[in-house]
DRENVEXPA-425003 format. One line per field, with one value per residue: residue number from 1; residue in three letters; x, y, z of N, C-alpha, C, O in turn. Coordinates in steps of 0.2 Angstrom, whole numbers. Example, Ala and Ser with C-alpha at 12.3 -4.5 7.8 and 13.67 -1.06 7.14 Angstrom:
# residues 2
k = (1_2)
r = (ALA_SER)
n.X = (66_64)
n.Y = (-28_-11)
n.Z = (39_35)
ca.X = (62_68)
ca.Y = (-22_-5)
ca.Z = (39_36)
c.X = (66_64)
c.Y = (-16_0)
c.Z = (39_39)
o.X = (71_67)
o.Y = (-17_6)
o.Z = (42_40)
# end
This chain:
# residues 370
k = (1_2_3_4_5_6_7_8_9_10_11_12_13_14_15_16_17_18_19_20_21_22_23_24_25_26_27_28_29_30_31_32_33_34_35_36_37_38_39_40_41_42_43_44_45_46_47_48_49_50_51_52_53_54_55_56_57_58_59_60_61_62_63_64_65_66_67_68_69_70_71_72_73_74_75_76_77_78_79_80_81_82_83_84_85_86_87_88_89_90_91_92_93_94_95_96_97_98_99_100_101_102_103_104_105_106_107_108_109_110_111_112_113_114_115_116_117_118_119_120_121_122_123_124_125_126_127_128_129_130_131_132_133_134_135_136_137_138_139_140_141_142_143_144_145_146_147_148_149_150_151_152_153_154_155_156_157_158_159_160_161_162_163_164_165_166_167_168_169_170_171_172_173_174_175_176_177_178_179_180_181_182_183_184_185_186_187_188_189_190_191_192_193_194_195_196_197_198_199_200_201_202_203_204_205_206_207_208_209_210_211_212_213_214_215_216_217_218_219_220_221_222_223_224_225_226_227_228_229_230_231_232_233_234_235_236_237_238_239_240_241_242_243_244_245_246_247_248_249_250_251_252_253_254_255_256_257_258_259_260_261_262_263_264_265_266_267_268_269_270_271_272_273_274_275_276_277_278_279_280_281_282_283_284_285_286_287_288_289_290_291_292_293_294_295_296_297_298_299_300_301_302_303_304_305_306_307_308_309_310_311_312_313_314_315_316_317_318_319_320_321_322_323_324_325_326_327_328_329_330_331_332_333_334_335_336_337_338_339_340_341_342_343_344_345_346_347_348_349_350_351_352_353_354_355_356_357_358_359_360_361_362_363_364_365_366_367_368_369_370)
r = (MET_LYS_LYS_THR_SER_ILE_PHE_ILE_PHE_SER_LEU_LEU_ILE_TYR_VAL_CYS_SER_PHE_GLY_GLN_LEU_SER_SER_GLU_ALA_GLU_LYS_CYS_ILE_ILE_LYS_GLY_ILE_GLU_TYR_HIS_LYS_LYS_GLY_GLN_TYR_ASP_LYS_ALA_ILE_GLU_GLU_TYR_ASP_LYS_ALA_LEU_ILE_PHE_ASP_LYS_ASP_ASN_ILE_PHE_ALA_TYR_SER_GLU_LYS_ALA_MET_THR_LEU_MET_ARG_GLN_ASN_LYS_GLU_ARG_GLU_ALA_ILE_LYS_LEU_CYS_GLU_LYS_ALA_ILE_GLU_ILE_HIS_PRO_LYS_ASN_SER_ASN_LEU_GLU_SER_ILE_TYR_ILE_THR_MET_GLY_THR_CYS_TYR_SER_HIS_LEU_ASP_LEU_PRO_HIS_LYS_ALA_ILE_GLU_LYS_TYR_ASP_GLU_GLY_LEU_GLN_LEU_PHE_PRO_ASN_GLN_TYR_LEU_LEU_HIS_PHE_ASN_LYS_GLY_ILE_SER_TYR_TYR_GLY_LEU_ASP_TYR_TYR_ASP_GLU_ALA_LEU_ARG_CYS_PHE_GLU_LYS_ALA_LEU_THR_THR_ASN_PRO_PHE_HIS_ALA_GLY_SER_HIS_ASN_ALA_ILE_ALA_ASN_ILE_HIS_GLN_MET_LYS_HIS_ASN_ARG_ILE_PRO_SER_ILE_LEU_SER_TYR_SER_PHE_PHE_LEU_LEU_ILE_GLU_PRO_GLU_GLY_ASN_ARG_ALA_LYS_ARG_ASN_PHE_GLU_GLN_LEU_ILE_TYR_VAL_MET_LYS_SER_ASN_VAL_GLU_ARG_THR_ASP_LYS_LYS_ASN_ILE_THR_ILE_ASN_ILE_ASN_SER_SER_GLN_ILE_ASP_GLU_ILE_GLU_ASP_GLY_ASP_SER_ILE_LYS_ALA_ASN_ASN_PHE_SER_SER_ILE_ASP_LEU_ILE_LEU_SER_LEU_THR_ASP_ALA_LEU_GLU_LEU_SER_LYS_ASN_SER_LYS_ASP_LYS_MET_ASP_ARG_GLU_SER_PHE_TYR_ASN_LYS_ILE_GLU_SER_MET_SER_SER_LEU_LEU_LYS_SER_SER_ARG_SER_GLU_ASN_LYS_GLY_PHE_TYR_TRP_GLU_PHE_TYR_ALA_GLN_PHE_PHE_ILE_ASP_MET_LEU_ASP_ASN_GLU_HIS_LEU_GLU_ALA_TYR_SER_TYR_ILE_ALA_PHE_MET_THR_THR_GLN_ASP_LYS_LYS_ILE_VAL_LYS_TRP_LEU_GLU_LYS_ASN_ASP_ASP_LYS_ILE_LYS_ALA_LEU_TYR_GLU_TRP_THR_ARG_ASN_TYR_SER_TRP_ASN_ILE_ALA_GLU_ALA_LEU_HIS_PRO_VAL_ASN_GLU_LEU_GLU_ILE_ILE_THR_ARG_ASP)
n.X = (4_10_20_12_6_17_21_10_11_23_20_11_19_27_18_13_25_28_18_21_33_28_21_30_38_28_27_40_39_29_35_45_38_34_46_49_39_44_55_66_75_86_84_72_74_82_73_64_73_75_62_62_71_64_53_56_51_42_30_26_36_46_39_38_51_57_50_56_69_68_65_77_84_89_86_89_93_80_73_78_75_61_59_64_54_43_47_47_33_24_10_4_-9_-5_5_3_8_21_23_20_29_41_39_39_52_59_55_61_74_74_69_56_49_52_47_33_32_33_22_12_14_10_-4_-9_-11_-18_-30_-39_-32_-31_-20_-9_-14_-14_0_6_0_6_19_18_14_26_33_27_16_2_-12_-12_-9_-20_-30_-25_-27_-41_-45_-41_-50_-62_-61_-58_-67_-64_-51_-41_-29_-29_-40_-34_-23_-30_-38_-27_-21_-31_-33_-21_-23_-33_-46_-60_-72_-71_-60_-65_-75_-67_-58_-68_-74_-63_-61_-72_-69_-56_-56_-47_-30_-14_-15_-28_-30_-22_-29_-42_-39_-35_-47_-56_-49_-49_-63_-65_-58_-62_-67_-64_-61_-57_-57_-66_-78_-77_-77_-69_-71_-64_-62_-58_-52_-53_-65_-74_-75_-81_-93_-98_-98_-111_-119_-112_-110_-99_-88_-87_-89_-90_-92_-103_-109_-99_-98_-110_-110_-99_-104_-114_-106_-99_-110_-114_-102_-102_-113_-109_-95_-87_-74_-69_-73_-86_-93_-107_-108_-100_-108_-119_-113_-109_-122_-128_-120_-122_-136_-136_-128_-137_-148_-142_-138_-143_-140_-126_-111_-97_-83_-81_-94_-101_-95_-91_-100_-113_-113_-113_-125_-134_-131_-136_-150_-153_-152_-140_-130_-129_-123_-111_-105_-101_-92_-82_-77_-70_-56_-53_-55_-64_-74_-88_-90_-85_-94_-106_-104_-102_-115_-123_-120_-128_-132_-120_-116_-126_-123_-111_-114_-123_-114_-105_-113_-116_-121_-111_-110_-100_-93_-93_-89_-76_-75_-76_-91_-98_-85_-78_-66_-60_-61_-49_-40_-30)
n.Y = (-6_6_7_8_21_29_28_33_46_50_50_60_71_71_73_86_93_91_98_111_113_113_125_134_133_138_151_156_154_163_175_174_175_188_195_191_197_210_210_206_194_185_186_180_167_163_162_152_142_141_137_124_118_117_109_97_92_101_105_118_126_121_124_139_143_138_146_158_156_155_168_174_170_158_145_131_127_129_120_107_108_107_94_87_89_84_70_68_71_63_63_74_86_99_101_107_121_118_111_120_130_123_120_133_137_129_135_147_144_142_129_124_112_103_110_109_96_94_102_94_82_88_90_78_74_86_90_100_112_128_136_128_123_136_140_130_133_145_141_133_144_151_142_144_136_139_134_123_131_139_129_125_137_138_127_131_141_134_129_140_153_166_170_182_182_171_175_186_181_172_182_189_179_176_188_189_179_183_180_187_189_179_186_199_195_189_199_208_202_201_215_216_209_214_230_240_247_244_233_233_245_243_232_237_247_238_231_240_243_230_229_239_234_227_236_250_266_271_282_297_292_278_263_250_233_221_204_189_176_162_163_166_154_146_151_148_134_130_119_112_110_118_119_133_143_158_165_170_179_188_193_200_210_217_222_230_239_245_251_261_268_274_283_291_301_300_294_290_280_281_279_276_272_261_253_251_242_231_227_224_214_204_202_196_185_178_175_166_156_143_135_133_127_124_129_144_148_142_147_161_168_163_169_183_184_181_192_202_198_200_213_220_225_239_244_237_242_255_251_245_256_262_264_275_286_296_310_310_296_293_300_294_281_284_288_278_267_256_249_244_236_227_221_214_206_198_192_185_175_168_154_143_133_124_112_102_109_110_99_97_98_84_79_88_100_113_131_137_129_129)
n.Z = (0_4_-5_-17_-14_-14_-27_-34_-29_-34_-48_-49_-46_-57_-68_-64_-65_-78_-84_-79_-86_-99_-98_-96_-108_-117_-113_-117_-131_-134_-131_-141_-153_-152_-153_-165_-173_-172_-179_-173_-174_-170_-156_-155_-159_-149_-138_-143_-143_-129_-126_-131_-122_-111_-115_-125_-137_-142_-154_-158_-155_-164_-176_-176_-174_-186_-195_-192_-195_-208_-212_-209_-220_-219_-225_-227_-214_-208_-216_-211_-198_-199_-205_-194_-185_-192_-191_-178_-174_-184_-188_-182_-179_-180_-189_-201_-203_-203_-215_-224_-222_-225_-239_-244_-241_-250_-261_-260_-262_-275_-279_-286_-289_-279_-269_-272_-271_-257_-253_-258_-250_-238_-241_-241_-228_-224_-232_-233_-231_-235_-237_-241_-253_-260_-259_-266_-279_-281_-283_-295_-303_-304_-312_-324_-326_-329_-329_-320_-309_-308_-305_-292_-285_-286_-279_-266_-263_-262_-249_-242_-245_-244_-246_-250_-257_-266_-274_-280_-287_-296_-304_-310_-318_-327_-333_-340_-348_-356_-353_-351_-343_-332_-326_-323_-314_-303_-299_-295_-284_-276_-272_-264_-252_-249_-249_-247_-247_-255_-264_-267_-273_-284_-290_-292_-302_-312_-314_-319_-331_-337_-339_-349_-359_-371_-380_-390_-395_-411_-419_-422_-429_-429_-420_-412_-408_-398_-397_-389_-399_-396_-389_-399_-406_-397_-396_-409_-408_-402_-398_-389_-372_-363_-348_-338_-348_-354_-366_-374_-366_-364_-377_-379_-368_-373_-385_-380_-373_-384_-390_-380_-380_-392_-391_-381_-378_-366_-358_-345_-332_-320_-304_-305_-319_-318_-309_-317_-326_-319_-314_-326_-331_-321_-322_-335_-332_-324_-332_-340_-332_-329_-339_-339_-332_-320_-311_-311_-314_-303_-292_-293_-302_-298_-285_-288_-295_-284_-276_-284_-284_-270_-269_-266_-274_-277_-265_-265_-276_-272_-262_-270_-276_-266_-264_-272_-265_-267_-263_-264_-264_-251_-243_-246_-241_-228_-224_-227_-219_-214_-225_-229_-219_-219_-232_-229_-219_-225_-234_-225_-221_-232_-242_-248_-263_-269_-269_-279_-290_-295_-304_-321_-331_-339_-342_-350_-356_-345_-346_-344_-349_-363)
ca.X = (0_14_23_8_5_23_21_5_13_29_17_8_24_29_13_13_31_27_13_25_38_25_19_36_39_23_29_45_36_25_40_49_34_34_52_49_35_48_61_72_75_90_81_66_77_84_67_62_78_73_56_64_74_58_49_61_48_36_30_25_43_49_36_40_58_58_48_60_75_67_65_84_87_93_81_91_92_73_70_80_70_54_60_64_47_38_49_44_26_22_3_1_-13_-2_10_1_12_28_23_19_36_46_38_41_59_62_53_66_80_73_68_49_47_53_41_27_32_31_15_8_14_6_-11_-11_-13_-22_-33_-43_-28_-31_-13_-5_-16_-12_7_7_-2_12_25_16_14_33_35_23_11_-4_-18_-11_-9_-27_-33_-24_-31_-48_-46_-40_-56_-67_-60_-58_-69_-63_-44_-39_-23_-31_-44_-30_-20_-35_-39_-21_-20_-36_-32_-16_-25_-38_-53_-62_-77_-68_-55_-69_-78_-62_-56_-73_-74_-57_-62_-77_-66_-51_-57_-42_-23_-11_-17_-35_-29_-20_-34_-47_-37_-35_-54_-58_-45_-52_-70_-65_-53_-64_-70_-59_-63_-51_-57_-73_-83_-76_-76_-67_-72_-59_-65_-54_-53_-56_-72_-78_-75_-85_-100_-100_-99_-116_-122_-108_-110_-92_-88_-84_-90_-94_-91_-109_-110_-93_-99_-116_-107_-94_-108_-117_-101_-98_-116_-113_-97_-104_-117_-105_-88_-84_-70_-68_-79_-88_-97_-114_-107_-98_-114_-123_-110_-110_-129_-130_-117_-126_-142_-134_-126_-143_-152_-139_-135_-146_-137_-119_-108_-90_-81_-83_-101_-104_-93_-92_-107_-119_-113_-116_-132_-137_-130_-141_-157_-154_-151_-133_-125_-127_-118_-105_-102_-97_-86_-77_-74_-68_-49_-53_-56_-68_-78_-95_-90_-84_-100_-111_-102_-104_-122_-126_-117_-132_-132_-113_-116_-131_-120_-106_-118_-126_-108_-103_-118_-118_-121_-107_-111_-95_-90_-92_-88_-70_-76_-79_-97_-97_-78_-75_-60_-62_-59_-42_-36_-30)
ca.Y = (0_12_8_11_28_33_28_38_53_52_51_66_76_71_76_93_96_92_104_117_114_115_132_139_133_142_158_157_154_169_180_173_177_195_197_190_203_216_209_204_187_182_185_176_161_161_160_146_137_140_133_117_115_115_104_96_90_105_106_125_129_119_128_146_143_137_152_164_154_156_175_175_167_151_140_124_125_128_113_102_108_105_87_84_90_78_64_67_71_62_64_79_91_106_100_111_126_115_109_127_133_119_121_140_137_126_140_152_141_141_122_124_105_101_114_106_89_95_104_88_78_91_90_71_75_91_91_106_118_132_139_123_124_142_140_125_137_150_137_132_150_152_138_146_131_143_130_120_136_140_123_126_143_137_122_135_145_129_128_147_157_173_171_187_180_167_179_190_177_170_187_191_174_176_194_188_174_186_178_194_188_177_191_204_192_188_206_211_198_203_221_216_207_218_236_246_245_244_228_235_251_241_228_242_250_233_229_245_242_224_231_243_232_225_241_255_271_272_289_300_288_271_259_243_228_215_198_183_171_156_163_165_146_143_153_144_128_131_113_109_114_118_121_140_146_165_169_174_185_193_197_204_215_221_226_235_244_249_256_266_273_278_288_295_301_300_288_288_276_283_274_275_267_254_249_248_237_225_225_221_207_200_200_191_178_175_172_160_152_136_132_133_124_125_133_151_149_140_151_169_170_162_174_190_183_181_199_206_196_202_220_222_228_246_245_234_247_260_248_244_263_265_265_281_291_301_313_308_289_293_303_289_276_286_289_271_261_250_245_241_231_222_217_210_201_193_189_181_170_165_147_141_126_123_106_99_114_109_94_99_95_79_78_92_104_120_137_139_124_131)
ca.Z = (0_5_-12_-22_-13_-16_-35_-37_-28_-39_-54_-49_-46_-64_-72_-62_-68_-86_-85_-78_-91_-105_-97_-97_-115_-120_-112_-121_-138_-135_-132_-147_-158_-151_-155_-173_-176_-171_-183_-169_-176_-166_-149_-156_-159_-142_-135_-146_-140_-122_-125_-132_-117_-106_-119_-131_-143_-143_-161_-159_-155_-170_-181_-175_-175_-193_-199_-191_-198_-215_-212_-209_-226_-217_-227_-226_-207_-207_-218_-207_-192_-201_-206_-188_-182_-195_-189_-171_-174_-191_-189_-178_-182_-180_-194_-207_-204_-205_-222_-228_-221_-229_-246_-245_-241_-256_-266_-259_-264_-282_-281_-286_-290_-272_-265_-274_-268_-250_-252_-259_-244_-233_-243_-240_-221_-223_-239_-233_-229_-241_-239_-245_-260_-263_-260_-272_-285_-282_-286_-302_-307_-305_-317_-330_-327_-326_-328_-314_-304_-307_-301_-285_-282_-285_-273_-260_-262_-260_-242_-239_-250_-243_-246_-255_-261_-271_-279_-283_-292_-302_-308_-314_-323_-332_-337_-344_-353_-360_-351_-348_-338_-326_-323_-320_-308_-298_-297_-291_-278_-272_-269_-259_-246_-247_-253_-246_-247_-261_-268_-269_-278_-291_-293_-295_-309_-317_-315_-324_-337_-341_-341_-355_-364_-377_-384_-391_-400_-415_-421_-421_-432_-428_-413_-413_-403_-398_-394_-389_-404_-393_-387_-405_-408_-392_-398_-414_-405_-397_-396_-384_-366_-360_-342_-337_-354_-354_-372_-376_-361_-365_-383_-377_-365_-378_-390_-376_-372_-390_-391_-375_-382_-398_-389_-376_-379_-360_-357_-338_-329_-314_-300_-308_-325_-315_-306_-322_-330_-314_-314_-333_-331_-316_-325_-340_-329_-321_-338_-343_-326_-329_-345_-338_-326_-319_-305_-311_-313_-297_-286_-294_-306_-293_-280_-290_-296_-278_-274_-288_-281_-263_-269_-263_-279_-276_-259_-267_-281_-268_-259_-275_-277_-259_-265_-276_-260_-270_-258_-264_-262_-244_-240_-246_-237_-221_-223_-228_-215_-213_-231_-230_-214_-222_-237_-226_-215_-230_-237_-220_-220_-238_-242_-254_-265_-274_-268_-286_-295_-298_-309_-327_-334_-345_-343_-355_-353_-343_-350_-342_-353_-370)
c.X = (4_18_19_7_11_23_16_8_19_26_14_13_27_24_13_20_31_23_17_30_34_23_25_38_34_25_35_43_33_30_44_44_34_40_52_45_39_54_67_73_80_87_75_69_79_78_64_67_77_67_57_68_69_54_52_58_42_36_29_32_47_46_38_47_60_56_53_67_74_67_72_88_91_88_83_91_85_70_72_76_63_54_60_57_42_40_46_37_23_15_0_-3_-10_4_9_6_19_28_23_26_41_45_40_49_62_60_59_72_79_72_60_46_47_48_35_26_30_24_10_8_10_-2_-13_-14_-18_-25_-37_-39_-27_-24_-8_-7_-13_-5_9_5_4_18_24_16_21_36_32_18_4_-10_-18_-11_-16_-31_-32_-27_-38_-49_-45_-46_-62_-67_-60_-60_-67_-55_-42_-34_-25_-36_-39_-26_-24_-36_-33_-20_-25_-36_-27_-18_-31_-45_-56_-67_-75_-63_-59_-72_-73_-59_-61_-74_-69_-58_-68_-74_-59_-51_-52_-35_-21_-13_-24_-35_-27_-26_-40_-45_-37_-42_-57_-55_-48_-59_-70_-61_-55_-66_-65_-62_-57_-51_-64_-79_-83_-74_-74_-68_-67_-62_-60_-56_-56_-63_-77_-80_-81_-92_-103_-102_-105_-119_-118_-108_-103_-92_-84_-84_-94_-93_-97_-110_-105_-95_-105_-114_-103_-99_-112_-112_-100_-104_-116_-108_-98_-109_-114_-98_-84_-80_-69_-75_-80_-91_-103_-113_-105_-103_-118_-120_-110_-117_-131_-126_-120_-132_-141_-132_-133_-147_-149_-136_-137_-142_-129_-117_-100_-89_-83_-90_-104_-102_-94_-99_-113_-119_-115_-123_-136_-137_-135_-148_-158_-152_-145_-128_-124_-122_-111_-101_-98_-91_-80_-73_-71_-60_-48_-52_-60_-73_-85_-95_-90_-90_-105_-110_-104_-111_-126_-123_-121_-132_-125_-113_-120_-127_-115_-109_-120_-120_-106_-107_-120_-117_-117_-109_-106_-91_-88_-90_-81_-70_-80_-85_-95_-89_-75_-70_-63_-59_-52_-37_-36_-30)
c.Y = (6_13_11_18_32_33_33_45_55_53_58_72_76_74_84_96_96_98_111_119_116_123_136_139_138_149_160_158_160_175_180_176_185_198_196_195_209_216_207_196_183_181_180_168_158_159_154_140_135_135_125_114_113_109_102_94_95_107_114_128_128_124_135_147_143_143_158_162_156_164_178_173_161_146_133_122_124_122_107_102_105_97_84_84_85_71_62_66_70_63_69_84_98_106_105_117_124_114_115_130_130_120_128_141_134_131_145_150_139_133_121_117_102_104_110_99_89_97_98_83_81_90_82_70_80_93_98_112_122_135_134_123_130_142_136_129_142_147_135_138_152_148_139_141_135_139_126_125_138_135_124_131_142_132_126_138_140_128_135_152_165_174_176_185_176_170_183_187_174_176_189_186_175_183_193_183_177_183_183_193_185_182_196_201_191_194_209_208_200_210_221_214_211_225_241_243_245_239_230_240_248_237_232_244_244_231_234_244_236_226_234_240_229_230_247_260_273_279_291_296_281_268_252_239_222_209_192_178_165_156_163_158_143_145_149_137_127_125_110_113_113_121_128_143_153_169_173_180_191_197_202_210_220_225_231_241_248_254_262_271_277_284_293_295_300_294_285_285_278_278_272_270_261_250_247_242_230_223_221_214_202_197_195_184_175_172_166_155_144_132_131_130_126_129_140_152_147_144_159_171_169_168_181_190_184_188_203_204_199_210_223_225_235_247_242_239_252_257_247_250_266_267_272_287_297_304_311_300_289_295_298_283_277_286_282_265_255_246_241_235_225_217_212_205_196_189_183_174_166_158_145_134_125_117_102_103_113_103_96_95_90_78_82_97_111_125_138_134_126_126)
c.Z = (0_-2_-17_-21_-15_-24_-37_-35_-33_-46_-55_-49_-54_-69_-71_-65_-75_-88_-84_-84_-98_-105_-98_-104_-119_-119_-116_-129_-139_-136_-138_-153_-158_-154_-163_-176_-176_-176_-179_-169_-171_-159_-150_-156_-152_-138_-137_-143_-133_-121_-126_-127_-112_-109_-125_-137_-145_-150_-162_-159_-161_-176_-181_-177_-183_-197_-198_-194_-206_-216_-212_-215_-224_-219_-226_-219_-205_-210_-214_-201_-194_-202_-199_-184_-185_-192_-182_-170_-181_-192_-185_-182_-183_-185_-200_-208_-206_-212_-226_-228_-225_-236_-248_-245_-247_-262_-266_-262_-272_-284_-281_-286_-283_-268_-266_-271_-260_-248_-253_-253_-238_-234_-242_-233_-220_-229_-239_-231_-235_-243_-242_-252_-264_-264_-266_-279_-286_-286_-293_-306_-309_-311_-324_-331_-325_-325_-322_-308_-302_-303_-294_-281_-281_-280_-266_-258_-260_-252_-238_-244_-250_-242_-252_-260_-267_-277_-283_-289_-298_-306_-312_-319_-328_-336_-342_-350_-357_-359_-347_-342_-331_-322_-320_-313_-302_-295_-293_-285_-273_-268_-264_-252_-244_-251_-252_-246_-254_-266_-271_-274_-285_-294_-295_-301_-314_-319_-320_-331_-341_-343_-348_-360_-370_-382_-385_-397_-404_-418_-420_-423_-431_-421_-415_-407_-404_-394_-395_-394_-402_-391_-394_-407_-403_-393_-404_-413_-400_-395_-391_-378_-363_-353_-342_-344_-353_-360_-375_-372_-363_-372_-382_-374_-369_-383_-386_-375_-378_-391_-386_-377_-388_-396_-384_-376_-372_-359_-350_-336_-322_-310_-303_-314_-323_-312_-311_-326_-325_-314_-321_-333_-327_-319_-331_-338_-326_-327_-341_-338_-327_-335_-344_-332_-325_-313_-305_-311_-306_-291_-288_-297_-301_-287_-282_-292_-290_-275_-277_-285_-274_-263_-265_-268_-279_-270_-261_-272_-277_-264_-264_-276_-271_-260_-269_-271_-262_-264_-258_-262_-254_-241_-240_-242_-229_-219_-224_-225_-214_-219_-231_-225_-216_-227_-234_-222_-219_-233_-232_-220_-226_-239_-249_-256_-271_-273_-275_-292_-299_-303_-315_-329_-339_-347_-348_-352_-350_-347_-349_-346_-361_-375)
o.X = (3_18_21_6_10_25_18_7_19_28_14_12_28_26_13_19_33_24_15_31_37_23_24_40_36_24_35_45_34_29_45_47_33_40_55_47_38_58_72_71_78_88_74_66_78_79_62_64_77_67_54_68_69_52_51_61_37_40_31_33_50_50_40_49_64_59_54_70_79_70_74_94_96_86_79_89_83_66_68_74_60_49_57_55_38_36_44_34_20_13_-6_-1_-13_8_13_8_23_33_27_29_45_50_43_51_67_64_61_77_84_75_57_41_43_45_31_21_26_21_5_3_6_-6_-19_-18_-23_-23_-38_-42_-23_-22_-4_-3_-11_-2_14_9_5_21_28_18_23_41_33_15_2_-14_-23_-14_-18_-35_-36_-30_-41_-54_-49_-48_-67_-72_-62_-56_-67_-53_-43_-34_-22_-35_-40_-25_-22_-36_-34_-18_-23_-37_-27_-16_-34_-49_-56_-66_-76_-63_-58_-72_-75_-59_-60_-75_-70_-57_-68_-75_-57_-48_-52_-34_-24_-14_-26_-38_-30_-27_-43_-50_-39_-44_-60_-59_-50_-61_-75_-61_-51_-67_-63_-63_-52_-46_-68_-84_-88_-71_-78_-67_-67_-63_-57_-62_-60_-67_-83_-85_-85_-97_-108_-106_-104_-123_-121_-106_-101_-96_-80_-79_-99_-94_-96_-112_-106_-94_-105_-116_-103_-97_-113_-114_-99_-103_-117_-109_-96_-109_-116_-95_-77_-83_-68_-80_-76_-93_-105_-117_-106_-104_-120_-124_-112_-118_-134_-129_-121_-134_-145_-134_-133_-150_-152_-134_-133_-142_-126_-120_-97_-93_-86_-92_-108_-105_-98_-102_-117_-124_-119_-126_-141_-141_-138_-152_-164_-152_-146_-123_-118_-117_-106_-95_-93_-86_-75_-67_-68_-58_-43_-50_-59_-76_-88_-100_-94_-92_-109_-115_-106_-113_-131_-122_-119_-133_-125_-111_-119_-128_-115_-106_-120_-120_-104_-104_-124_-112_-120_-110_-108_-85_-83_-89_-80_-65_-86_-85_-92_-88_-69_-70_-68_-54_-49_-31_-41_-30)
o.Y = (11_18_15_22_37_38_37_50_61_58_61_77_82_78_88_102_101_101_115_124_121_126_142_144_141_153_166_162_164_179_185_179_188_203_200_198_213_221_207_193_177_175_177_164_153_154_150_135_130_131_121_108_108_105_106_95_93_111_116_133_132_126_138_152_146_145_162_167_159_166_183_173_160_142_129_117_120_119_103_96_102_94_78_79_82_67_57_63_74_64_69_86_102_111_105_117_127_115_116_133_133_121_129_144_137_131_147_154_136_131_118_115_98_101_109_97_85_95_97_80_77_89_81_67_79_99_101_118_120_136_136_122_130_144_137_128_143_150_136_138_154_150_136_140_133_141_126_123_138_137_122_131_144_133_125_139_142_126_135_155_168_179_174_187_177_169_184_189_175_175_190_188_175_183_195_184_173_183_183_196_188_182_198_205_193_195_212_212_202_211_226_217_210_226_246_237_247_241_229_240_250_237_230_244_245_229_232_245_236_223_234_243_229_228_250_258_275_282_288_296_277_272_249_241_219_210_191_176_162_151_161_156_139_141_147_134_125_125_105_119_108_126_129_147_152_175_178_185_196_203_207_216_226_231_237_247_255_259_267_277_283_289_299_289_300_288_279_287_278_272_266_265_256_244_241_238_225_217_216_209_196_191_190_179_168_166_162_150_140_126_128_130_129_132_143_158_151_146_162_175_174_170_184_195_188_191_208_209_201_213_228_228_237_251_245_240_255_261_248_250_272_272_275_292_303_300_309_299_285_292_297_281_273_284_282_260_250_240_235_229_219_211_206_199_190_183_178_169_162_155_146_130_125_116_99_101_116_102_97_89_92_76_81_98_113_124_141_135_126_127)
o.Z = (-4_-4_-21_-26_-18_-27_-42_-40_-35_-49_-60_-53_-56_-73_-75_-68_-78_-92_-88_-86_-101_-109_-102_-107_-123_-124_-119_-132_-144_-140_-141_-157_-163_-158_-167_-181_-181_-177_-182_-164_-169_-156_-145_-152_-151_-134_-133_-141_-130_-117_-123_-126_-108_-105_-130_-143_-149_-153_-168_-163_-164_-180_-187_-180_-186_-202_-203_-197_-209_-222_-214_-215_-228_-214_-224_-217_-202_-206_-213_-198_-189_-200_-198_-181_-181_-191_-180_-167_-184_-198_-184_-187_-187_-185_-205_-214_-209_-215_-232_-233_-229_-240_-253_-249_-250_-266_-271_-264_-274_-289_-276_-283_-281_-263_-261_-268_-258_-244_-250_-251_-235_-230_-241_-231_-216_-232_-245_-229_-239_-248_-246_-256_-269_-269_-270_-283_-292_-290_-298_-312_-314_-314_-329_-337_-319_-321_-318_-303_-297_-299_-289_-276_-276_-276_-261_-252_-257_-249_-232_-247_-254_-240_-258_-266_-273_-283_-289_-294_-303_-312_-318_-325_-334_-342_-348_-355_-362_-363_-341_-337_-326_-316_-314_-308_-296_-289_-287_-280_-267_-262_-260_-247_-238_-256_-255_-245_-259_-272_-277_-279_-290_-300_-300_-306_-320_-325_-325_-336_-347_-348_-351_-366_-375_-388_-379_-402_-402_-419_-417_-420_-432_-417_-419_-401_-409_-388_-400_-394_-405_-391_-393_-409_-405_-392_-404_-416_-395_-390_-388_-378_-360_-352_-346_-346_-352_-360_-377_-375_-363_-372_-385_-375_-368_-384_-389_-375_-377_-394_-388_-377_-388_-400_-383_-376_-372_-359_-349_-337_-317_-313_-303_-315_-326_-314_-311_-328_-328_-314_-321_-335_-329_-318_-332_-340_-327_-326_-344_-340_-326_-334_-349_-327_-330_-310_-300_-309_-303_-287_-284_-294_-300_-285_-278_-292_-289_-271_-274_-283_-272_-257_-262_-266_-280_-271_-260_-271_-280_-264_-262_-278_-271_-257_-268_-273_-260_-260_-253_-259_-251_-235_-235_-238_-226_-214_-221_-228_-214_-218_-234_-226_-215_-227_-236_-221_-218_-234_-234_-218_-227_-236_-254_-252_-277_-276_-276_-297_-304_-307_-315_-328_-344_-352_-351_-346_-353_-350_-354_-346_-364_-381)
# end
């Protein structure tokens, strides 16, 4: 009985000591993170090393130290630390950041294929980690594998629809590929979730540019309409339903733009004309929705259709123009705070139905495949 009591007492001391060690390790990690935020990376490393003395296998200490080493351009040291963390904790639910850091380190070392390999390893354990999909897409983008990159960014959005970086990347690639409607939709959504800052300013300018890119006044009497040749083929092939096909909508919008330009020489797009274009596009999307499938229809098009139906497009148009700092825009936003809140509340509670959107209808190629 006495031996049993001694054993239990010793076990309690061990458990209590372990709890204290973990607590001390946690304090060090918190200090390290604060130093990291201030750019004091050497001090941050010291704190993480202290944490590992208190708790030698602490995965958070490994994770934070690896990220700090990466910021110090010590990628190979960071990779070794990540590998050690994976070896110690092969199926730990906190390994997500370890795989992200390791992949990023390989990208910094100009080894994109190795980075993709590590992101794939991470995705085997964490298929819904949007940053693994996103970073994998960045690696493909660096290799000029734009279609593969798009698929990664699309997958990232199926698990986190509000990841601004993925919307930004999708918009840029589609603009580069001259897929005007997907580019407009993704730029537009980006501005809803990130309406301020340098990226917002750039993307607003790009959105306006893309909106006007198909129509050009060549002289006082002539207007030129530029249509992507691949979209002409898709219009002519009307009997085949292709995923993510916006060719007919792009053509109708371009003809409408040309008609407006012929009546009005004003080249600058103001908030009102922007609203009219977004409303026209959303209405066209709505009329064609039942006949079309694919990620961009399921995700972006359906969202803007629902925004139209729920009468949030006006508020959205002012949010999109926020980066202009126009006094009229600012005044309207201040006076209509209730409409802005209603839009964002609706957006937060929006029911996404995109689980199957990544699978092209009837196994046909998606528009991003040339």
